[in-house]
C-alpha positions in Angstrom: -97.1 -60.4 254.5 -97.7 -64.2 254.8 -97.4 -65.8 258.2 -97.2 -69.2 259.7 -98.1 -69.2 263.1 -98.3 -72.2 265.8 -101.1 -71.4 268.1 -102.4 -73.1 271.3 -105.1 -71.2 273.4 -105.4 -72.2 276.7 -108.6 -71.5 278.7 -107.9 -71.6 282.4 -110.7 -72.0 285.0 -112.7 -74.2 283.2 -111.8 -77.6 284.2 -109.9 -80.4 282.7 -111.3 -80.9 279.1 -110.7 -77.9 276.6 -111.8 -79.7 273.6 -115.4 -77.3 272.9 -112.8 -74.6 273.1 -110.2 -76.0 270.8 -113.5 -76.8 268.8 -114.5 -73.1 268.9 -111.2 -71.7 267.8 -110.9 -74.1 265.0 -114.6 -73.0 263.5 -113.3 -69.1 263.8 -110.3 -70.7 261.6 -112.7 -71.9 259.1 -114.8 -68.7 259.2 -111.7 -66.8 258.6 -110.8 -68.7 255.4 -107.8 -69.7 257.0 -105.5 -72.7 256.0 -104.8 -74.7 259.3 -103.7 -77.6 260.6 -104.5 -79.0 264.3 -102.2 -80.7 266.0 -102.5 -82.7 269.6 -100.9 -79.6 271.3 -101.7 -76.7 268.9 -102.7 -75.5 265.5 -100.7 -74.4 262.7 -102.1 -71.4 260.7 -101.2 -70.1 257.6 -102.3 -66.4 255.8 -102.2 -62.5 255.4 -100.8 -61.4 258.9 -103.7 -58.9 259.5 -106.0 -62.2 258.6 -104.1 -64.6 261.1 -104.1 -62.2 264.0 -107.4 -61.0 263.8 -108.6 -64.3 263.9 -106.2 -65.1 267.2 -108.0 -61.7 268.6 -111.5 -63.7 268.0 -110.1 -66.7 269.4 -109.9 -64.9 272.6 -112.9 -62.9 272.4 -114.9 -66.3 271.8 -113.2 -68.3 274.4 -114.0 -65.3 276.9 -117.6 -65.4 275.7 -117.9 -69.3 276.3 -117.2 -68.6 279.9 -113.2 -68.7 280.5 -112.3 -65.9 282.8 -108.6 -66.2 281.9 -106.7 -67.4 278.7 -103.0 -68.0 278.0 -102.0 -68.2 274.8 -98.6 -69.4 273.2 -97.4 -68.3 269.8 -94.4 -69.4 267.7 -94.2 -66.7 264.2 -92.4 -67.4 261.1 -92.3 -65.3 258.1 -89.9 -65.3 255.1 -89.3 -62.7 252.4 -87.4 -64.3 249.9 -90.2 -66.3 248.8 -93.6 -68.0 249.7 -93.7 -71.2 251.0 -96.8 -72.9 252.6 -97.3 -75.4 255.7 -97.4 -78.2 252.9 -94.3 -76.9 251.4 -92.2 -77.1 254.5 -93.5 -80.6 255.6 -93.4 -81.9 251.9 -89.6 -80.6 252.2 -88.6 -82.6 255.3 -90.5 -85.9 254.0 -88.2 -85.9 250.4 -85.1 -85.7 252.3 -86.2 -88.4 254.3 -87.2 -89.9 251.3 -91.2 -90.3 252.1 -92.2 -88.6 249.1 -95.7 -86.4 249.6 -97.9 -87.1 252.7 
């Protein structure tokens, strides 16, 4: 089953800056071959359910290995069974309705 998630992994007990942990998770998503788009407060990820959630698990493993004693993760999950839809499709649909074309 295809899934699109919005993922926000927050290490706790590592200080104020978390960019090195975000970078580590982005590398995990790259290595998994998943389509993803980072935004200011998380990352959208799309792919097969098992592949996406294996990458989320790997993010936790790696962030803990980097020294984070705790992690809190927020996840929004979307699936559809009536047709395939990508992150790009969703954005383009809204942009067309706004009269902006593809971005």
